[in-house]
VMD Tcl script that draws the C-alpha trace (Angstrom):
set ca {
  {-3.64 57.15 3.59}
  {-6.77 54.99 3.24}
  {-5.29 53.27 0.23}
  {-2.11 52.31 2.13}
  {-4.17 50.98 5.07}
  {-6.38 48.99 2.69}
  {-3.29 47.50 0.93}
  {-1.78 46.48 4.28}
  {-4.97 44.85 5.41}
  {-5.38 42.93 2.09}
  {-1.70 41.80 2.24}
  {-2.11 40.65 5.85}
  {-5.23 38.75 4.93}
  {-3.49 37.16 1.90}
  {-0.49 36.06 4.05}
  {-2.69 34.51 6.78}
  {-4.73 32.70 4.11}
  {-1.66 31.25 2.40}
  {-0.06 30.23 5.65}
  {-3.25 28.50 6.89}
  {-3.84 26.70 3.62}
  {-0.17 25.59 3.66}
  {-0.33 24.27 7.19}
  {-3.52 22.36 6.55}
  {-1.82 20.21 3.93}
  {1.01 19.38 6.49}
  {-1.13 17.98 9.16}
  {-1.48 14.17 9.33}
  {-4.84 13.29 10.70}
  {-4.86 9.76 12.18}
  {-8.26 8.08 12.22}
  {-8.20 4.97 14.35}
  {-9.34 1.85 12.64}
  {-12.55 0.30 13.95}
  {-12.05 -3.10 12.33}
  {-9.53 -5.87 12.26}
  {-8.75 -9.06 10.43}
  {-9.07 -12.50 12.11}
  {-7.27 -15.56 10.99}
  {-9.02 -18.71 12.32}
  {-6.42 -21.40 12.48}
  {-8.30 -24.71 12.86}
  {-6.62 -28.01 13.52}
  {-8.24 -31.48 13.63}
  {-9.02 -34.49 11.49}
  {-12.63 -33.87 10.65}
  {-14.80 -31.15 9.15}
  {-16.18 -28.22 11.14}
  {-18.68 -25.38 11.08}
  {-16.85 -22.19 12.10}
  {-18.78 -19.57 14.01}
  {-18.25 -16.06 15.19}
  {-20.51 -14.74 17.97}
  {-22.96 -17.63 17.33}
  {-23.19 -17.01 13.57}
  {-21.83 -19.51 11.06}
  {-19.11 -17.87 8.95}
  {-17.79 -21.02 7.30}
  {-19.53 -24.37 6.85}
  {-18.19 -27.88 6.44}
  {-14.48 -26.90 6.49}
  {-11.41 -29.12 7.08}
  {-8.46 -28.01 9.13}
  {-6.76 -24.91 7.77}
  {-6.62 -21.21 8.01}
  {-9.62 -19.09 7.32}
  {-9.70 -15.26 7.13}
  {-12.42 -12.94 8.31}
  {-12.06 -9.21 7.40}
  {-13.77 -6.11 8.71}
  {-14.36 -7.64 12.16}
  {-15.30 -4.89 14.62}
  {-12.84 -4.09 17.38}
  {-13.85 -5.71 20.71}
  {-14.57 -9.04 22.24}
  {-15.74 -11.84 19.96}
  {-16.31 -15.58 20.54}
  {-15.10 -17.94 17.88}
  {-16.10 -21.70 17.65}
  {-15.28 -24.78 15.65}
  {-18.03 -27.39 15.87}
  {-17.87 -30.84 14.29}
  {-20.42 -31.06 11.46}
  {-21.90 -34.14 13.12}
  {-22.67 -32.14 16.18}
  {-21.25 -30.32 19.17}
  {-20.83 -33.53 21.12}
  {-18.46 -35.06 18.44}
  {-15.99 -32.19 18.87}
  {-15.84 -28.54 19.54}
  {-13.49 -25.73 20.69}
  {-14.18 -22.10 21.42}
  {-12.24 -19.01 22.29}
  {-13.31 -15.52 23.23}
  {-10.69 -12.96 22.18}
  {-10.34 -9.17 21.99}
  {-9.96 -8.24 18.35}
  {-7.90 -5.16 17.65}
  {-7.03 -3.29 14.50}
  {-4.63 -5.32 12.37}
  {-4.36 -9.09 12.20}
  {-5.47 -11.29 15.04}
  {-4.87 -15.06 15.17}
  {-7.45 -17.37 16.82}
  {-6.43 -20.99 17.30}
  {-9.11 -23.63 17.52}
  {-8.34 -27.30 18.10}
  {-11.60 -29.26 18.61}
  {-10.79 -32.65 20.17}
  {-12.68 -35.72 18.90}
  {-15.14 -36.81 21.57}
  {-16.62 -40.17 20.59}
  {-20.11 -40.94 21.81}
  {-20.62 -44.46 23.24}
}
mol new
graphics top color blue
foreach p $ca { graphics top sphere $p radius 0.5 }
foreach p [lrange $ca 0 end-1] q [lrange $ca 1 end] { graphics top cylinder $p $q radius 0.2 }
display resetview
């Protein structure tokens, strides 16, 4: 009698173990991304220093598209500043960066100093 009870208990434990191991492999665990990619799209006729949150990320760059990866999700400020100085031309945009690709358009107008 004890042998039969022991066999049933072992068989039940074995079935529960196999089912739980099998189900674990079927679950898709989605981990939300905490970073995104930013494409800085700069237009203008001069060269610019490109900044994110006050830090220079690209220096002395002409118009074009520049990519930043692993940017944390949240609000960030992006700037394009003429290499001759802020007063010669600048543009800025604050944008919420989400997971995936985010486009930021900067078009610093030329501001001549007289």
